[in-house]
C-alpha positions as CSV (number, residue, x, y, z in Angstrom):
1,M,16.8,34.9,12.3
2,I,13.8,34.6,9.9
3,Q,11.1,37.2,10.6
4,K,8.9,36.4,7.6
5,K,6.0,34.0,7.8
6,M,6.1,30.5,6.2
7,N,3.4,30.4,3.4
8,K,4.8,28.0,0.7
9,L,6.3,24.5,1.1
10,I,7.0,23.6,-2.5
11,G,10.0,25.7,-3.7
12,L,11.1,26.5,-0.1
13,N,14.8,26.3,0.6
14,F,15.3,23.3,2.9
15,E,17.5,25.3,5.2
16,E,14.7,27.8,5.6
17,F,12.3,25.0,6.4
18,K,14.6,23.8,9.2
19,Q,14.9,27.4,10.4
20,F,11.1,27.7,10.5
21,Q,11.0,24.6,12.6
22,Q,13.5,26.0,15.1
23,E,11.5,29.2,15.4
24,G,8.2,27.4,15.9
25,H,6.5,28.4,12.6
26,I,6.5,24.7,11.7
27,V,5.9,21.9,14.2
28,A,7.0,18.4,13.0
29,Q,8.4,15.1,14.4
30,E,10.7,12.7,12.5
31,A,9.0,9.4,11.8
32,R,10.3,6.6,13.9
33,L,10.2,2.8,13.5
34,I,9.7,2.4,17.2
35,P,7.7,5.5,18.2
36,S,7.2,6.3,21.9
37,L,3.4,6.1,21.5
38,K,0.7,3.7,22.6
39,T,0.2,0.6,20.5
40,G,-2.8,1.2,18.2
41,D,-2.5,4.9,18.3
42,E,-3.0,6.5,14.8
43,G,0.3,8.4,15.4
44,A,2.1,5.2,16.0
45,L,0.7,3.7,12.8
46,T,1.7,6.7,10.8
47,S,5.3,6.8,12.2
48,I,5.8,3.0,11.6
49,F,4.4,3.1,8.1
50,L,6.4,6.1,7.0
51,T,9.6,4.7,8.5
52,S,9.0,1.4,6.6
53,L,9.0,3.4,3.4
54,K,12.2,5.1,4.5
55,L,14.0,1.8,5.3
56,V,12.7,-0.7,2.7
57,K,13.6,0.4,-0.8
58,E,11.3,-1.9,-2.8
59,Y,8.3,-1.0,-0.6
60,R,9.1,2.7,-1.0
61,D,9.4,2.3,-4.8
62,S,6.0,0.6,-5.1
63,I,4.1,3.2,-3.0
64,F,5.9,6.2,-4.5
65,K,5.0,4.9,-8.0
66,E,1.3,4.8,-7.0
67,V,1.3,8.3,-5.6
68,K,3.6,9.6,-8.4
69,L,6.2,10.9,-6.0
70,S,9.7,11.4,-7.4
71,K,12.5,9.2,-6.0
72,G,15.6,10.9,-7.3
73,A,16.0,13.3,-4.4
74,R,16.7,13.4,-0.7
75,I,13.5,12.4,1.1
76,Y,12.3,13.3,4.6
77,Y,9.5,11.6,6.6
78,L,7.7,13.7,9.2
79,T,4.7,13.2,11.5
80,E,2.3,15.4,13.5
81,V,3.0,18.4,11.3
82,I,1.5,21.9,11.9
83,F,2.0,24.9,9.7
84,K,1.2,27.6,12.2
85,D,1.4,30.5,9.9
86,V,-1.1,28.9,7.5
87,D,-3.5,26.9,9.7
88,E,-2.5,26.4,13.3
89,K,-5.6,24.2,14.1
90,S,-4.8,21.5,11.5
91,R,-2.3,18.9,12.5
92,I,-1.2,16.7,9.6
93,D,-0.6,13.0,10.5
94,G,2.2,12.4,8.0
95,L,4.2,14.4,5.5
96,I,6.8,13.2,3.0
97,I,9.0,15.9,1.3
98,T,11.6,15.5,-1.5
99,V,14.5,17.8,-1.6
100,S,16.7,18.4,-4.6
101,K,19.7,20.8,-4.7
102,G,18.6,22.2,-1.4
103,V,15.1,23.0,-2.4
104,I,11.8,21.2,-1.6
105,K,10.5,20.0,-5.0
106,D,7.6,17.7,-4.1
107,A,5.5,16.6,-1.1
108,I,2.5,14.4,-0.1
109,V,0.3,14.7,2.9
110,F,-1.1,11.7,4.7
111,E,-4.3,11.5,6.8
112,M,-4.5,8.3,8.8
113,K,-7.5,6.5,10.4
114,N,-7.5,3.2,12.3
115,K,-10.0,0.8,13.9
116,N,-13.6,1.8,12.9
117,N,-12.7,5.4,12.2
118,S,-13.8,6.4,8.8
119,V,-12.2,9.0,6.5
120,D,-14.1,12.3,7.1
121,K,-15.1,14.4,4.1
122,E,-14.9,17.8,5.9
123,Q,-11.5,17.0,7.3
124,V,-10.2,15.9,3.9
125,E,-11.5,19.0,2.3
126,R,-9.9,21.2,5.0
127,Y,-6.5,19.5,4.4
128,I,-6.9,19.8,0.7
129,D,-7.4,23.6,1.2
130,L,-4.3,23.6,3.4
131,C,-2.3,21.7,0.7
132,K,-3.4,24.2,-1.8
133,K,-2.2,27.1,0.3
134,I,1.3,25.7,0.7
135,G,1.6,24.5,-2.9
136,V,1.3,20.7,-2.3
137,N,-0.8,18.9,-4.9
138,K,-0.9,15.3,-3.4
139,M,-2.7,13.8,-0.5
140,A,-3.4,10.2,0.6
141,T,-5.9,8.9,3.1
142,V,-5.3,5.6,4.9
143,S,-8.0,3.7,6.8
144,N,-9.6,0.2,7.1
145,E,-12.0,1.2,4.3
146,F,-11.5,-0.5,0.9
147,V,-11.6,1.1,-2.6
148,S,-11.0,-0.7,-5.9
149,N,-7.9,1.3,-6.7
150,S,-5.7,3.9,-5.0
151,T,-7.0,6.8,-7.2
152,Q,-10.5,6.5,-5.6
153,S,-11.6,7.8,-2.3
154,P,-14.2,6.6,0.3
155,V,-15.6,10.1,0.4
156,N,-16.7,12.5,-2.3
157,A,-14.4,15.3,-1.4
158,K,-14.0,18.4,-3.6
159,A,-10.5,18.7,-5.0
160,P,-9.2,21.4,-7.3
161,K,-8.0,20.7,-10.8
162,G,-4.5,19.2,-10.8
163,F,-4.8,17.9,-7.3
164,S,-4.4,14.1,-6.7
165,L,-6.3,12.5,-3.9
166,F,-5.3,8.9,-3.1
167,H,-6.6,6.3,-0.7
168,F,-5.1,3.1,0.7
169,S,-6.7,0.5,3.0
170,W,-4.3,-0.8,5.7
171,T,-5.0,-4.3,4.3
172,Y,-3.7,-3.2,0.9
173,L,-0.6,-1.7,2.4
174,M,0.0,-4.9,4.3
175,T,-0.5,-7.0,1.2
176,K,1.9,-4.9,-0.8
177,G,4.5,-5.5,1.9
178,Q,3.8,-9.3,2.1
179,L,4.1,-9.7,-1.7
180,L,7.6,-8.3,-1.5
181,L,8.5,-11.2,0.8
182,F,7.6,-13.9,-1.8
183,K,10.3,-15.2,-4.1
184,N,9.6,-13.2,-7.3
185,D,11.1,-10.5,-9.5
186,S,10.1,-7.7,-7.2
187,N,11.1,-9.2,-3.8
188,I,13.3,-7.3,-1.3
189,K,17.0,-7.9,-2.1
190,D,18.6,-6.7,1.1
191,E,18.3,-9.2,4.0
192,D,18.2,-6.6,6.7
193,Q,15.4,-4.8,4.9
194,V,13.5,-8.1,4.6
195,E,13.6,-8.4,8.4
196,I,12.5,-4.8,8.9
197,M,9.5,-5.5,6.6
198,R,8.7,-8.6,8.6
199,E,8.7,-6.7,11.8
200,V,6.4,-3.9,10.4
201,L,4.0,-6.5,9.1
202,F,4.0,-8.3,12.4
203,Y,3.0,-5.1,14.1
204,L,0.3,-4.3,11.6
205,D,-1.1,-7.8,11.7
206,N,-1.7,-7.6,15.5
207,P,-5.3,-6.7,16.3
208,L,-4.1,-4.2,18.9
209,S,-2.5,-2.1,16.1
210,G,-6.0,-0.9,15.0
211,V,-5.6,-2.5,11.5
212,S,-8.4,-4.8,10.4
213,G,-9.7,-6.3,7.2
214,Y,-13.3,-6.1,5.9
215,N,-15.2,-8.3,8.3
216,V,-18.8,-7.0,8.4
217,M,-21.1,-5.9,5.6
218,K,-23.0,-2.6,6.1
219,K,-26.4,-2.6,7.6
220,G,-28.0,-2.0,4.2
221,W,-26.8,-5.4,3.0
222,K,-29.2,-7.3,5.2
223,E,-32.0,-4.8,4.6
224,I,-31.8,-5.3,0.8
225,V,-31.6,-9.1,1.1
226,D,-34.7,-9.0,3.3
227,K,-36.6,-6.6,1.0
228,I,-36.0,-8.8,-2.0
229,A,-37.1,-11.9,-0.1
230,N,-40.3,-10.1,0.9
231,R,-40.9,-8.7,-2.7
232,I,-40.6,-5.1,-1.5
233,P,-39.9,-2.8,-4.5
234,L,-36.5,-1.2,-4.5
235,K,-35.8,2.5,-5.3
236,L,-32.5,3.8,-6.7
237,S,-32.6,6.5,-3.9
238,D,-32.8,3.9,-1.2
239,E,-29.8,4.4,1.2
240,D,-29.8,0.7,2.0
241,L,-29.3,-0.1,-1.7
242,T,-26.3,2.1,-1.8
243,E,-24.9,0.6,1.3
244,A,-25.4,-3.0,-0.1
245,V,-23.5,-2.1,-3.3
246,E,-20.7,-0.4,-1.4
247,S,-20.4,-3.4,0.9
248,W,-20.0,-5.7,-2.1
249,H,-17.4,-3.4,-3.7
250,E,-15.3,-3.4,-0.5
251,E,-15.7,-7.1,0.0
252,E,-14.7,-7.9,-3.6
253,K,-11.5,-5.9,-3.0
254,D,-10.8,-7.6,0.3
255,I,-11.2,-11.0,-1.5
256,A,-8.7,-9.9,-4.1
257,L,-6.2,-8.9,-1.4
258,L,-6.8,-12.2,0.5
259,L,-6.0,-14.2,-2.7
260,S,-3.0,-12.0,-3.3
261,R,-1.5,-12.9,0.1
262,K,-2.2,-16.6,-0.5
263,L,-0.7,-16.7,-4.0
264,G,2.1,-14.1,-3.8
265,V,0.9,-12.1,-6.8
266,L,-1.4,-9.1,-6.8
267,V,-4.9,-10.1,-7.7
268,K,-7.0,-7.4,-9.2
269,S,-10.7,-6.9,-8.6
270,T,-13.2,-5.2,-10.9
271,P,-12.1,-1.6,-11.8
272,K,-14.6,1.0,-10.4
273,D,-15.5,4.5,-11.5
274,K,-17.8,7.2,-10.1
275,N,-20.9,5.5,-11.7
276,S,-20.2,2.0,-10.5
277,V,-22.3,2.2,-7.4
278,K,-25.3,3.5,-9.3
279,D,-24.9,1.0,-12.1
280,D,-24.7,-1.9,-9.7
281,A,-27.7,-0.6,-7.8
282,K,-29.7,-0.6,-11.0
283,K,-28.5,-4.2,-11.6
284,I,-30.0,-5.3,-8.3
285,I,-33.3,-3.5,-9.0
286,K,-33.6,-5.0,-12.5
287,E,-32.0,-8.5,-12.1
288,Q,-31.5,-9.1,-8.4
289,I,-27.8,-9.8,-9.0
290,L,-24.4,-8.4,-8.4
291,T,-21.2,-9.4,-10.2
292,G,-17.5,-9.3,-9.6
293,N,-14.2,-10.3,-11.3
294,L,-10.9,-11.5,-10.0
295,S,-7.9,-11.2,-12.4
296,I,-5.0,-13.5,-11.5
297,K,-1.8,-13.5,-13.5
298,N,-1.2,-16.8,-15.4
299,S,-4.5,-18.3,-14.2
300,V,-6.6,-20.2,-16.7
301,S,-8.9,-17.2,-16.8
302,D,-10.4,-14.5,-14.6
303,I,-12.7,-15.7,-11.9
304,K,-16.3,-14.4,-12.5
305,I,-18.5,-14.0,-9.5
306,E,-22.3,-13.7,-9.5
307,L,-24.4,-13.0,-6.4
308,D,-28.0,-14.0,-6.8
309,F,-30.2,-12.2,-4.2
310,E,-33.3,-14.1,-5.3
311,V,-32.1,-17.6,-4.5
312,K,-29.4,-16.4,-2.0
313,S,-26.5,-18.1,-3.9
314,V,-23.0,-17.3,-5.1
315,A,-21.6,-18.7,-8.4
316,M,-17.9,-18.6,-9.3
317,S,-16.7,-19.6,-12.7
318,V,-13.6,-19.8,-15.0
319,K,-13.6,-20.1,-18.7
320,I,-11.5,-22.8,-20.4
321,T,-10.6,-23.1,-24.1
322,P,-10.8,-26.7,-25.5
323,P,-9.0,-28.1,-28.5
324,L,-10.4,-26.0,-31.3
325,N,-8.8,-28.3,-33.9
326,K,-11.1,-31.2,-32.9
327,G,-14.8,-31.9,-33.0
328,T,-17.5,-31.4,-30.4
329,V,-17.4,-34.9,-28.9
330,A,-13.6,-34.8,-28.6
331,R,-13.8,-31.4,-26.9
332,I,-16.2,-32.9,-24.3
333,T,-13.9,-35.8,-23.8
334,W,-11.0,-33.4,-23.3
335,I,-12.8,-31.4,-20.6
336,S,-14.0,-34.6,-18.9
337,K,-10.4,-35.9,-18.7
338,Q,-9.2,-32.6,-17.3
339,I,-11.8,-32.6,-14.6
340,E,-10.8,-36.2,-13.7
341,S,-7.2,-35.0,-13.4
342,V,-8.2,-32.0,-11.2
343,Q,-10.1,-34.4,-8.9
344,K,-7.0,-36.5,-8.4
345,K,-5.0,-33.5,-7.3
346,N,-7.0,-33.1,-4.1
347,E,-9.8,-35.7,-3.9
348,E,-11.0,-34.7,-0.4
349,L,-11.5,-31.0,-1.3
350,F,-12.9,-31.9,-4.7
351,S,-15.4,-34.3,-3.1
352,A,-16.5,-31.6,-0.7
353,L,-17.2,-29.2,-3.6
354,G,-18.5,-31.9,-6.0
355,K,-22.3,-31.4,-5.5
356,D,-21.9,-27.7,-6.3
357,I,-19.8,-28.1,-9.5
358,L,-21.4,-27.5,-12.8
359,I,-20.0,-27.6,-16.4
360,E,-21.2,-25.1,-18.9
361,A,-20.7,-25.5,-22.7
362,N,-20.5,-22.2,-24.5
363,I,-22.2,-22.8,-27.8
364,K,-21.3,-20.7,-30.8
365,H,-24.1,-18.2,-31.8
366,A,-26.4,-19.5,-29.0
367,R,-27.9,-17.1,-26.4
368,E,-27.6,-19.5,-23.5
369,H,-25.0,-22.0,-22.4
370,I,-25.7,-25.7,-21.9
371,R,-25.3,-26.4,-18.2
372,V,-24.9,-30.0,-16.8
373,Q,-24.0,-31.5,-13.4
374,L,-20.5,-32.8,-12.9
375,D,-21.6,-36.4,-13.7
376,G,-23.7,-35.3,-16.7
377,F,-21.2,-35.4,-19.5
378,E,-23.3,-38.0,-21.4
379,T,-26.3,-35.6,-21.5
380,L,-23.9,-32.9,-22.7
381,V,-23.0,-35.0,-25.8
382,E,-26.7,-35.4,-26.6
383,Q,-27.6,-31.7,-26.0
384,S,-24.7,-30.4,-28.1
385,K,-25.2,-32.6,-31.2
386,G,-24.8,-30.5,-34.3
387,K,-23.5,-27.5,-32.3
388,E,-20.0,-26.0,-31.9
389,I,-18.6,-25.7,-28.4
390,Q,-16.3,-22.7,-28.2
391,A,-15.4,-22.9,-24.6
392,F,-16.3,-24.5,-21.2
393,N,-17.1,-22.8,-17.9
394,V,-16.3,-24.6,-14.7
395,V,-18.8,-23.3,-12.2
396,L,-19.0,-23.6,-8.5
397,N,-22.6,-22.6,-7.4
398,S,-23.2,-22.5,-3.7
399,K,-26.4,-21.7,-1.9
400,F,-25.7,-19.6,1.2
401,N,-29.4,-19.6,2.3
402,A,-29.7,-17.6,5.5
403,G,-26.0,-16.8,5.5
404,F,-26.4,-14.7,2.4
405,G,-28.2,-12.0,4.4
406,S,-25.9,-12.2,7.4
407,N,-23.6,-9.1,7.6
408,K,-20.8,-11.2,9.1
409,K,-21.4,-14.8,7.9
410,F,-21.7,-13.8,4.3
411,I,-18.0,-12.6,4.4
412,V,-16.9,-15.8,6.1
413,L,-18.8,-18.0,3.6
414,I,-17.6,-16.2,0.4
415,E,-14.0,-16.0,1.4
416,K,-13.9,-19.7,2.3
417,M,-15.6,-20.5,-1.0
418,V,-13.1,-18.6,-3.2
419,I,-10.1,-20.2,-1.4
420,D,-11.6,-23.7,-1.8
421,Y,-12.6,-23.0,-5.4
422,Y,-9.1,-21.9,-6.4
423,A,-7.3,-24.5,-4.4
424,G,-9.5,-27.4,-5.4
425,I,-10.2,-26.6,-9.0
426,V,-8.9,-23.4,-10.7
427,Q,-5.2,-23.8,-10.0
428,H,-5.2,-27.2,-11.7
429,L,-7.0,-26.2,-14.9
430,T,-5.2,-25.4,-18.2
431,N,-6.3,-24.0,-21.6
432,W,-5.6,-25.8,-24.8
433,S,-3.0,-24.0,-26.9
434,Q,-2.7,-24.1,-30.7
435,P,0.2,-26.4,-31.6
436,A,3.2,-25.0,-33.5
437,P,2.8,-25.5,-37.3
438,K,4.7,-28.5,-38.7
439,L,7.1,-28.4,-41.7
């Protein structure tokens, strides 16, 4: 019988760990795919998520890679963990430990939130302190809040040097699972594991689970739109301004995940760092705009997004390279024919977008592009005489009007816009490529 207290997890013999459990020094439950907990309970979400990692190899590999957790060991998945000898008041939602040669080599702590519950800074810092005491150097938070990548956190929590703090939105975890069900190089090979992944996603997709996407901008979004409309000067210290920028960052990530699920490939949004919110706040103050970027593998180009607070509009554009071995008129003819071909692919959708489609000619050494309406190719020939067109931008510019300042309608409008833009235009566009040299 062990008389000593448990004070370190990493480096602990696993048999001692189990002995500590039996004697009540450690309280822990094994994660279950079908937990005996109420649907929507955070404990149920934790148990189901951790068990999906346990049972689905490709899903486990993708998440472990992000949190830098070693795979070459025996792995244990636990929920509702309390280390009584260290902090009997703190109950950890989830814990994964890896055991090699009978010794615990690595571990990561999970703190879960569902519904409208936000990650709490004080709670995160308390758990970081607990991790530090037991020798664990990894922690992940999961909630319905969005970040641009998993190494960022929705809260500015203090972490010691060498400690890794990760964050995942539930939508991101669902998207990672859904991408594995598409037919691609990384899909799930075992048929039984495919069905397990489907069942887990079915649960997470149910509104009763407590999982939701980003469906409402923060209060500050509408306030900033109204202030700009009423010519009220903005200050960098304005909390509404910070909320407006944070709302856009979360919505941009949600759009990327939405496209990911539609296309079966992971779409990346603009990378963010600790200065991104302040930099974008300055952009609103100076230019009344915000920008975004969606990077899609094998697409004609990234999709550039520009939000104009002044006119309450959203512009999306892709860049196309024309035949650089031909003259200006031939390049204009080439893009005209490509647009005609795109139109034939889905005439109904293209017609609905038509009035908002613009063609920009990117002129070499010029400060501004030449922009014409869809039916204005003749004027483009005149305006570009004696100039060299390096590229074309196909732009969809839509005025949201009152919907721009609506915390809910803005999301509905921009998500429909990006799907229509990709389906009706972007997926059918191709770049010119330099032909192979001839003998």
